[in-house]
C-alpha positions as CSV (number, residue, x, y, z in Angstrom):
1,X,60.0,-22.3,-123.1
2,X,58.8,-18.7,-123.0
3,X,59.9,-16.5,-125.8
4,X,62.5,-13.9,-125.0
5,X,63.0,-10.5,-126.5
6,X,66.5,-9.2,-126.6
7,X,67.5,-5.7,-127.8
8,X,70.9,-4.9,-129.2
9,X,71.2,-2.2,-126.5
10,X,71.0,-4.8,-123.7
11,X,72.3,-8.0,-125.1
12,X,75.8,-7.5,-123.7
13,X,74.5,-7.3,-120.2
14,X,72.6,-10.6,-120.4
15,X,74.7,-12.7,-122.7
16,X,78.4,-13.5,-122.5
17,X,80.7,-12.4,-125.3
18,X,82.6,-14.7,-127.5
19,X,86.2,-15.0,-126.4
20,X,89.2,-14.4,-128.6
21,X,89.6,-18.1,-129.2
22,X,86.6,-18.0,-131.5
23,X,86.7,-17.6,-135.3
24,X,84.0,-16.3,-137.6
25,X,83.8,-19.7,-139.2
26,X,83.8,-21.6,-135.9
27,X,82.7,-19.3,-133.1
28,X,82.9,-20.4,-129.4
29,X,80.1,-18.9,-127.4
30,X,80.6,-18.2,-123.7
31,X,77.4,-18.2,-121.6
32,X,75.1,-18.6,-124.6
33,X,71.6,-17.1,-124.3
34,X,68.9,-19.4,-125.5
35,X,66.7,-17.4,-127.9
36,X,63.7,-18.8,-129.6
37,X,62.7,-15.5,-131.1
38,X,64.6,-12.2,-131.1
39,X,62.9,-8.9,-131.6
40,X,65.3,-6.1,-132.5
41,X,64.8,-2.4,-132.5
42,X,64.0,-0.9,-135.8
43,X,66.0,2.3,-135.8
44,X,69.2,2.2,-138.0
45,X,72.5,1.0,-136.6
46,X,75.0,3.8,-137.1
47,X,78.6,2.8,-137.5
48,X,81.2,5.5,-137.6
49,X,84.8,5.0,-138.8
50,X,87.8,6.7,-140.5
51,X,88.8,3.4,-142.2
52,X,88.3,3.8,-146.0
53,X,86.3,0.6,-146.7
54,X,86.0,-0.3,-150.4
55,X,82.5,-0.1,-151.8
56,X,82.1,-3.9,-151.9
57,X,83.4,-4.2,-148.3
58,X,81.0,-1.5,-147.1
59,X,78.1,-3.3,-148.9
60,X,78.9,-6.6,-147.1
61,X,79.0,-4.9,-143.7
62,X,75.7,-2.9,-144.2
63,X,73.9,-5.9,-145.6
64,X,74.7,-8.1,-142.6
65,X,72.4,-6.4,-140.2
66,X,68.9,-7.4,-139.1
67,X,68.1,-3.7,-139.3
68,X,69.2,-1.0,-141.6
69,X,72.9,-0.3,-141.1
70,X,74.4,3.2,-141.8
71,X,78.2,3.0,-142.3
72,X,79.6,6.6,-142.0
73,X,83.1,6.9,-143.3
74,X,84.7,10.1,-142.1
75,X,87.6,11.8,-143.9
76,X,89.0,13.9,-141.1
77,X,89.3,13.6,-137.3
78,X,87.0,16.6,-136.9
79,X,84.3,14.9,-138.9
80,X,84.8,11.7,-136.9
81,X,84.3,13.5,-133.6
82,X,81.3,15.3,-135.0
83,X,79.6,12.0,-136.2
84,X,80.4,10.3,-132.8
85,X,77.4,12.0,-131.4
86,X,75.1,9.5,-133.2
87,X,77.4,6.5,-133.3
88,X,76.3,3.3,-131.7
89,X,79.3,1.5,-133.1
90,X,82.8,2.6,-134.0
91,X,85.2,0.7,-136.3
92,X,88.8,1.6,-135.4
93,X,89.4,3.3,-132.0
94,X,88.1,5.8,-129.5
95,X,90.0,7.7,-126.9
96,X,88.6,8.3,-123.4
97,X,88.5,12.0,-124.1
98,X,86.0,11.4,-126.9
99,X,83.5,9.4,-124.8
100,X,81.6,12.4,-123.4
101,X,80.8,13.3,-127.0
102,X,79.6,9.8,-127.9
103,X,76.5,9.2,-125.6
104,X,75.1,6.4,-127.7
105,X,78.3,4.4,-128.2
106,X,78.0,0.7,-127.1
107,X,80.6,-1.2,-129.1
108,X,84.0,-0.6,-130.7
109,X,85.6,-3.0,-133.2
110,X,89.3,-2.5,-133.1
111,X,91.1,-2.6,-136.5
112,X,93.8,-4.9,-135.2
113,X,94.5,-7.7,-132.8
114,X,96.7,-5.9,-130.2
115,X,94.9,-3.4,-128.0
116,X,97.7,-2.3,-125.7
117,X,97.2,1.4,-126.5
118,X,93.9,1.7,-124.5
119,X,93.7,4.6,-122.2
120,X,92.3,4.4,-118.6
121,X,89.1,6.3,-119.4
122,X,88.1,3.9,-122.2
123,X,89.1,0.8,-120.2
124,X,86.9,1.8,-117.3
125,X,83.9,2.7,-119.6
126,X,81.1,0.2,-120.3
127,X,81.8,0.3,-124.0
128,X,82.4,-3.3,-125.3
129,X,85.6,-3.8,-127.3
130,X,86.2,-6.6,-129.9
131,X,89.4,-7.2,-131.8
132,X,90.8,-9.2,-134.7
133,X,92.5,-12.0,-132.7
134,X,93.3,-15.0,-134.9
135,X,92.4,-13.1,-138.1
136,X,96.1,-12.5,-138.8
137,X,97.4,-15.8,-137.6
138,X,97.6,-17.7,-141.0
139,X,100.0,-15.2,-142.6
140,X,102.0,-14.6,-139.4
141,X,102.5,-18.4,-138.8
142,X,103.6,-18.9,-142.3
143,X,106.1,-16.1,-142.0
144,X,107.3,-17.6,-138.7
145,X,108.1,-20.8,-140.5
146,X,109.7,-19.0,-143.4
147,X,112.0,-17.0,-141.1
148,X,112.9,-20.1,-139.1
149,X,113.8,-22.0,-142.3
150,X,115.9,-19.1,-143.5
151,X,117.9,-19.5,-140.3
152,X,118.2,-23.2,-140.0
153,X,118.9,-23.9,-143.6
154,X,121.5,-21.1,-143.9
155,X,119.5,-19.3,-146.6
156,X,119.8,-15.8,-145.1
157,X,123.3,-16.1,-143.7
158,X,125.1,-18.0,-146.4
159,X,123.2,-17.9,-149.7
160,X,121.4,-14.6,-150.0
161,X,124.7,-12.6,-149.6
162,X,126.2,-14.9,-152.3
163,X,123.3,-14.4,-154.6
164,X,123.7,-10.6,-154.4
165,X,127.3,-11.1,-155.6
166,X,126.2,-13.5,-158.4
167,X,128.0,-16.5,-156.8
168,X,126.6,-19.7,-155.3
169,X,128.9,-22.1,-153.5
170,X,128.0,-24.6,-150.8
171,X,128.9,-23.6,-147.2
172,X,130.2,-26.2,-144.8
173,X,130.1,-30.0,-145.4
174,X,127.3,-32.5,-145.4
175,X,128.1,-33.3,-141.7
176,X,128.8,-29.7,-140.4
177,X,126.3,-27.7,-138.4
178,X,126.0,-24.9,-141.0
179,X,122.6,-26.4,-141.8
180,X,120.3,-27.8,-139.2
181,X,116.9,-29.6,-139.2
182,X,113.7,-29.0,-137.3
183,X,112.5,-32.6,-137.1
184,X,112.5,-33.8,-133.5
185,X,113.5,-30.4,-132.1
186,X,111.4,-28.6,-129.3
187,X,109.6,-25.3,-129.9
188,X,108.6,-23.3,-126.8
189,X,105.8,-20.7,-127.4
190,X,104.9,-17.9,-125.1
191,X,101.3,-17.0,-125.7
192,X,99.0,-19.7,-127.1
193,X,96.5,-17.3,-128.6
194,X,95.8,-17.0,-132.3
195,X,99.5,-16.6,-133.4
196,X,101.0,-19.1,-131.0
197,X,98.4,-21.8,-131.7
198,X,98.8,-21.4,-135.4
199,X,102.6,-21.6,-135.2
200,X,102.3,-24.7,-133.0
201,X,100.1,-26.5,-135.5
202,X,102.4,-25.8,-138.4
203,X,105.5,-26.8,-136.4
204,X,104.0,-30.0,-135.1
205,X,102.2,-31.3,-138.2
206,X,104.6,-29.9,-140.8
207,X,107.9,-30.5,-139.1
208,X,107.4,-33.1,-136.4
209,X,108.5,-30.7,-133.7
210,X,107.7,-31.2,-130.0
211,X,105.6,-28.2,-128.8
212,X,105.6,-26.8,-125.3
213,X,104.3,-23.4,-124.2
214,X,102.9,-21.0,-121.6
215,X,99.8,-18.9,-121.4
216,X,98.3,-16.7,-118.8
217,X,94.8,-18.1,-119.4
218,X,93.6,-21.5,-118.2
219,X,93.0,-22.8,-121.7
220,X,92.8,-26.5,-122.6
221,X,96.0,-28.1,-123.9
222,X,95.7,-29.1,-127.6
223,X,96.6,-32.7,-128.4
224,X,99.6,-31.7,-130.4
225,X,101.1,-29.7,-127.5
226,X,103.2,-31.8,-125.1
227,X,103.1,-29.3,-122.2
228,X,101.1,-26.1,-121.7
229,X,101.6,-24.3,-118.3
230,X,101.1,-21.0,-116.7
231,X,103.7,-18.2,-117.1
232,X,105.6,-19.2,-113.9
233,X,107.0,-22.1,-115.9
234,X,108.7,-19.8,-118.4
235,X,112.2,-19.8,-116.8
236,X,112.2,-23.6,-116.7
237,X,111.0,-23.8,-120.3
238,X,113.6,-21.6,-121.8
239,X,116.7,-23.9,-121.4
240,X,114.8,-26.8,-122.9
241,X,113.8,-25.4,-126.3
242,X,115.5,-25.2,-129.6
243,X,113.2,-22.5,-130.8
244,X,111.7,-19.8,-128.5
245,X,108.7,-17.9,-129.8
246,X,107.4,-14.6,-128.6
247,X,103.6,-14.6,-129.4
248,X,102.1,-13.0,-126.3
249,X,100.2,-9.7,-126.2
250,X,102.1,-6.7,-125.0
251,X,101.1,-5.9,-121.5
252,X,102.9,-4.5,-118.4
253,X,103.5,-8.2,-117.4
254,X,105.1,-9.1,-120.7
255,X,107.1,-5.9,-121.4
256,X,110.7,-6.8,-122.3
257,X,110.2,-10.3,-120.8
258,X,112.7,-11.6,-123.3
259,X,115.8,-10.0,-121.8
260,X,119.5,-10.7,-121.2
261,X,118.8,-13.3,-118.5
262,X,116.5,-15.2,-120.9
263,X,118.9,-15.1,-123.8
264,X,121.7,-16.3,-121.7
265,X,119.7,-19.2,-120.5
266,X,118.8,-20.4,-124.0
267,X,120.8,-23.1,-125.8
268,X,123.6,-21.8,-127.9
269,X,122.0,-23.7,-130.8
270,X,118.6,-22.2,-130.2
271,X,116.7,-19.6,-132.3
272,X,114.4,-16.8,-131.1
273,X,111.3,-15.7,-133.1
274,X,109.5,-12.4,-132.3
275,X,106.0,-12.4,-133.9
276,X,103.4,-10.4,-131.9
277,X,104.8,-7.2,-130.5
278,X,108.4,-5.7,-130.4
279,X,107.9,-4.5,-126.8
280,X,108.2,-8.1,-125.6
281,X,112.0,-8.2,-126.1
282,X,115.1,-6.1,-125.2
283,X,116.6,-5.4,-128.6
284,X,120.1,-4.5,-127.2
285,X,120.2,-7.6,-125.1
286,X,119.3,-9.6,-128.3
287,X,122.0,-7.9,-130.3
288,X,124.5,-8.9,-127.6
289,X,123.2,-12.4,-127.6
290,X,123.6,-12.7,-131.3
291,X,127.0,-11.1,-131.6
292,X,128.5,-13.1,-128.7
293,X,127.0,-16.4,-129.7
294,X,124.6,-17.0,-126.8
295,X,122.0,-18.1,-129.3
296,X,122.2,-19.3,-132.9
297,X,120.0,-16.7,-134.5
298,X,116.8,-14.7,-134.5
299,X,113.8,-14.2,-136.8
300,X,112.0,-10.9,-136.3
301,X,108.8,-9.6,-137.7
302,X,108.4,-7.0,-134.9
303,X,110.8,-4.6,-133.2
304,X,110.7,-2.3,-130.2
305,X,111.0,0.8,-132.4
306,X,109.6,0.3,-135.9
307,X,111.3,0.7,-138.3
308,X,114.6,0.3,-136.5
309,X,117.0,3.2,-137.3
310,X,119.6,2.5,-139.9
311,X,122.4,2.8,-137.3
312,X,120.9,0.1,-135.1
313,X,123.4,-2.7,-134.4
314,X,120.8,-5.3,-135.3
315,X,121.7,-4.7,-138.9
316,X,125.3,-5.8,-138.1
317,X,124.1,-9.3,-137.1
318,X,124.4,-11.8,-139.9
319,X,122.4,-14.4,-138.0
320,X,119.2,-12.4,-138.1
321,X,116.4,-12.4,-140.7
322,X,113.7,-9.7,-140.5
323,X,110.5,-8.6,-142.0
324,X,108.9,-5.2,-141.5
325,X,105.9,-6.1,-139.3
326,X,104.2,-7.3,-142.4
327,X,103.7,-11.0,-141.6
328,X,99.9,-10.5,-141.2
329,X,99.5,-8.8,-144.6
330,X,97.7,-10.5,-147.6
331,X,94.5,-10.1,-149.7
332,X,93.2,-13.1,-147.9
333,X,93.4,-11.5,-144.4
334,X,91.4,-8.5,-145.7
335,X,88.6,-10.8,-146.6
336,X,88.7,-12.4,-143.1
337,X,88.6,-8.9,-141.6
338,X,85.5,-7.9,-143.4
339,X,83.8,-11.3,-142.9
340,X,84.4,-11.1,-139.1
341,X,83.2,-7.6,-138.8
342,X,80.1,-8.3,-140.9
343,X,79.4,-11.4,-138.7
344,X,79.7,-9.3,-135.6
345,X,77.3,-6.6,-137.1
346,X,74.9,-9.4,-137.8
347,X,75.2,-10.7,-134.2
348,X,74.9,-7.3,-132.7
349,X,71.7,-6.4,-134.5
350,X,70.2,-9.8,-133.5
351,X,71.1,-9.5,-129.8
352,X,73.6,-12.3,-130.0
353,X,77.1,-12.6,-128.3
354,X,79.9,-11.0,-130.2
355,X,83.1,-12.7,-131.4
356,X,86.5,-11.7,-129.9
357,X,85.3,-9.7,-127.0
358,X,88.4,-8.2,-125.3
359,X,89.0,-8.2,-121.5
360,X,89.9,-4.5,-121.4
361,X,91.4,-4.8,-117.9
362,X,93.9,-7.5,-119.0
363,X,94.5,-6.0,-122.4
364,X,93.6,-9.0,-124.6
């Protein structure tokens, strides 16, 4: 086979990116380019950011390249826009209005998983965008199970209030429905990306739950998922499940998709979990559902307006347990963030496909 030379400036046009389903440890390559020898350009790769990387994090990133990597950390928006002139890569985000001042820009690594804030100019530009899909999934999925157990075992509703009053008495009887189990129940997940698939694994293997779900992409159905269909199946799925999970990206198609009609069609014994973006659900419809007993409870890590104002009626619902959009936080996730970006820097400088390339038109 003839040897091929691929520069980092052209690799994205000749090689497919790695979809969001990949991980730094186990990347999945789309349209792989067979390379027996890669010759890279020798000029430094300039990365511009406003993110305050720690010295050891910066060292890992800059040492990952096949060429010299200059990581320029800006302290002000003015400095950032000035340094954009020489940037080939940005860590964080760029607005469309900044693109004319960034003639060398080829790739942006988003600092999070959700990219719903992209403006039209950036979406239509040739700049490649990667994100942190799946990087936050371990902590979020653990939080999801924690929220759910607080609800099903009565911890948040019955025992946390007692603890604050320095009392502790059992609620209900051994046979009453004050405490319920997850074993054998059905969980329905909307969005089988990083968050949804991680929650599905924990619920199936940890709690013997039956898993069903929907996803807008034609992805293979995992063995532990009983049914995985397109979004049109969503209305039929809702009445079947005991736990309904919102784990989809926030797009025009998913905005407030969990609304009054959906909550009314859920089982009265079912629980709702919101994990990805607060814009997926109608908060006032959820309050009504909780107060009037349409559903048994809700576990929320995200909310339409964050934080919810103190006068919001969600705080009057005893059958809710919430965290402050912190489910993806941990020292371990920071290590994964740096590892993934360093891996992508390595790939970029070697002319290889990137991990977690975003379809900017679809928004994920």
